[in-house]
VOPATI-218436 format. One line per 4 residues: number of its first residue (from 1); their letters; for each residue y, z, x of C-alpha. Coordinates in nm, 4 decimals. Last residue first. Layout:
BEGIN
NUM) A) Y:Z:X | ...
***
This chain:
BEGIN
150) XXXX) 12.5616:12.1086:21.1055 | 12.9522:12.0280:21.0371 | 13.2558:12.1314:21.2297 | 13.6214:12.1220:21.1280
146) XXXX) 13.6217:12.1122:20.7666 | 13.9875:12.1152:20.6602 | 14.0877:12.4187:20.4338 | 14.2994:12.4350:20.1171
142) XXXX) 14.3411:12.8011:19.9745 | 14.4439:12.9116:19.6218 | 14.4876:13.2940:19.5908 | 14.4917:13.3535:19.1969
138) XXXX) 14.7380:13.6265:19.0250 | 14.6235:13.7278:18.7198 | 14.8815:13.6429:18.4575 | 14.6468:13.4415:18.2472
134) XXXX) 14.4449:13.7411:18.2441 | 14.0548:13.8436:18.3951 | 13.9601:14.1894:18.3631 | 13.8748:14.3650:18.7370
130) XXXX) 13.5375:14.5688:18.7782 | 13.4006:14.3868:19.0619 | 13.1004:14.2703:18.8508 | 13.2998:14.1888:18.5414
126) XXXX) 13.5856:14.0670:18.7177 | 13.3332:13.7798:18.8585 | 13.2396:13.6964:18.5322 | 13.5609:13.6530:18.3933
122) XXXX) 13.7051:13.4823:18.7330 | 13.4373:13.2307:18.6993 | 13.4972:13.1737:18.3024 | 13.8414:13.1555:18.3102
118) XXXX) 13.7665:12.9067:18.6555 | 13.5843:12.6596:18.4408 | 13.7942:12.6435:18.1476 | 14.1056:12.6426:18.3748
114) XXXX) 13.9537:12.3510:18.5759 | 13.8607:12.1289:18.2744 | 14.2342:12.2198:18.1440 | 14.3851:12.0877:18.4563
110) XXXX) 14.1720:11.7546:18.4470 | 13.9225:11.5803:18.6605 | 13.7442:11.9040:18.7735 | 13.5504:11.9816:19.0972
106) XXXX) 13.7170:11.8184:19.3981 | 13.8994:12.1707:19.4773 | 14.2115:11.9295:19.5519 | 14.2461:11.8588:19.2081
102) XXXX) 14.3937:12.2656:19.1476 | 14.6973:12.1883:19.3299 | 14.8471:11.8867:19.1751 | 14.7083:11.9787:18.8389
98) XXXX) 14.9326:12.2616:18.8468 | 14.8401:12.6324:18.8463 | 15.1226:12.8529:18.6927 | 14.8769:13.0273:18.4322
94) XXXX) 14.6468:13.1790:18.6991 | 14.9581:13.3420:18.8243 | 15.0192:13.2014:19.2044 | 14.9496:13.2408:19.5587
90) XXXX) 14.9382:12.9474:19.7486 | 14.7483:12.9326:20.1423 | 14.7469:12.6579:20.3563 | 14.5540:12.5214:20.6220
86) XXXX) 14.2136:12.7432:20.6290 | 13.9694:12.6138:20.8669 | 13.6653:12.5247:20.7925 | 13.2883:12.5706:20.9666
82) XXXX) 12.9862:12.3990:20.8216 | 12.6359:12.4105:20.6969 | 12.5403:12.7687:20.7668 | 12.2201:12.9139:20.5652
78) XXXX) 12.3086:13.1727:20.3799 | 12.0610:13.0806:20.0797 | 12.3447:12.9739:19.8513 | 12.4194:12.7356:20.1021
74) XXXX) 12.6532:12.8341:20.4085 | 13.0205:12.8142:20.4726 | 13.1542:12.9805:20.7671 | 13.5002:13.0536:20.7719
70) XXXX) 13.7845:12.9643:21.0589 | 14.1570:13.1320:20.9596 | 14.4283:12.9100:21.0815 | 14.6306:12.9820:20.7861
66) XXXX) 14.5702:13.3292:20.6706 | 14.2937:13.4289:20.4201 | 14.3463:13.7789:20.2468 | 14.1917:14.0964:20.3862
62) XXXX) 13.8880:14.2207:20.2280 | 13.8920:14.5520:20.0479 | 13.6067:14.4420:19.7840 | 13.8239:14.5401:19.4629
58) XXXX) 14.1420:14.4149:19.6654 | 14.0182:14.0606:19.7485 | 13.8290:14.0562:19.4154 | 14.1824:14.1275:19.2648
54) XXXX) 14.3530:13.8277:19.4312 | 14.1284:13.5899:19.2437 | 14.0197:13.3595:19.4562 | 14.0622:12.9364:19.4674
50) XXXX) 13.9179:12.6988:19.6837 | 14.0514:12.3627:19.8648 | 13.9524:12.0781:20.0293 | 13.6205:11.9362:19.8081
46) XXXX) 13.5963:11.5905:19.7815 | 13.5457:11.5773:20.1915 | 13.1392:11.5034:20.1662 | 13.0724:11.8299:20.3318
42) XXXX) 13.2962:12.0274:20.0853 | 13.1672:11.8687:19.7857 | 12.7775:11.9267:19.9133 | 12.8977:12.3024:19.9496
38) XXXX) 13.0262:12.2653:19.6016 | 12.6914:12.1746:19.4522 | 12.4829:12.4360:19.6542 | 12.7033:12.7195:19.5109
34) XXXX) 12.6561:12.5580:19.1553 | 12.3093:12.5605:19.1873 | 12.2823:12.8490:19.3104 | 12.4794:13.0837:19.0993
30) XXXX) 12.8006:13.2800:19.1064 | 13.0318:13.0131:19.3334 | 13.0652:12.9351:19.6825 | 12.8907:13.0402:20.0027
26) XXXX) 13.0320:13.3151:20.2639 | 13.0950:13.3749:20.6284 | 13.4159:13.5013:20.6799 | 13.6924:13.5920:20.9079
22) XXXX) 13.5237:13.3785:21.2261 | 13.6330:13.4883:21.5776 | 13.7397:13.3156:21.8876 | 13.6555:13.4874:22.2136
18) XXXX) 13.4890:13.1431:22.3375 | 13.7786:12.9861:22.2843 | 13.6919:12.6304:22.1044 | 13.5542:12.3418:22.3092
14) XXXX) 13.4681:12.2264:21.9871 | 13.0812:12.1666:22.0428 | 13.0557:12.5174:22.2351 | 13.2397:12.7101:21.9818
10) XXXX) 13.0767:12.5488:21.6863 | 12.7490:12.6017:21.8451 | 12.8745:12.9708:21.9010 | 12.9007:12.9690:21.5318
6) XXXX) 12.5916:12.8314:21.4286 | 12.3793:13.0883:21.6138 | 12.6025:13.3585:21.5034 | 12.5643:13.2204:21.1228
2) XX) 12.1530:13.2380:21.2128 | 11.9393:12.9362:21.2081
***
């Protein structure tokens, strides 16, 4: 199913105004295995947040997410699985992220585990997009809720 058909199905099933647009269509992570694992965490309700480098938004000339935004989440292959809606945005330096905040990503049991995994992710993403990770790097932390599933 294409993202446009999936979106139309969402609008109809939820009785959402037909002029409503989604702001993004994406998969999580930089590898197929992790992208699909994180999607499963979203679908089961364990993952209710995600974090991104502010530098990535700037490098890709993408607008920052806003409360109320809708996004389509796909698997690695680009097949849509759900629609999420942004419920909160927090921007903090990497070093100021707390476990109380990052636990909602549903991926880690400790702050140290989250820091290690995201240090690696932001370092690798930075190589691809032309930014350099630092502990002072601003992180866009986005809480969301699933509003529609396939």
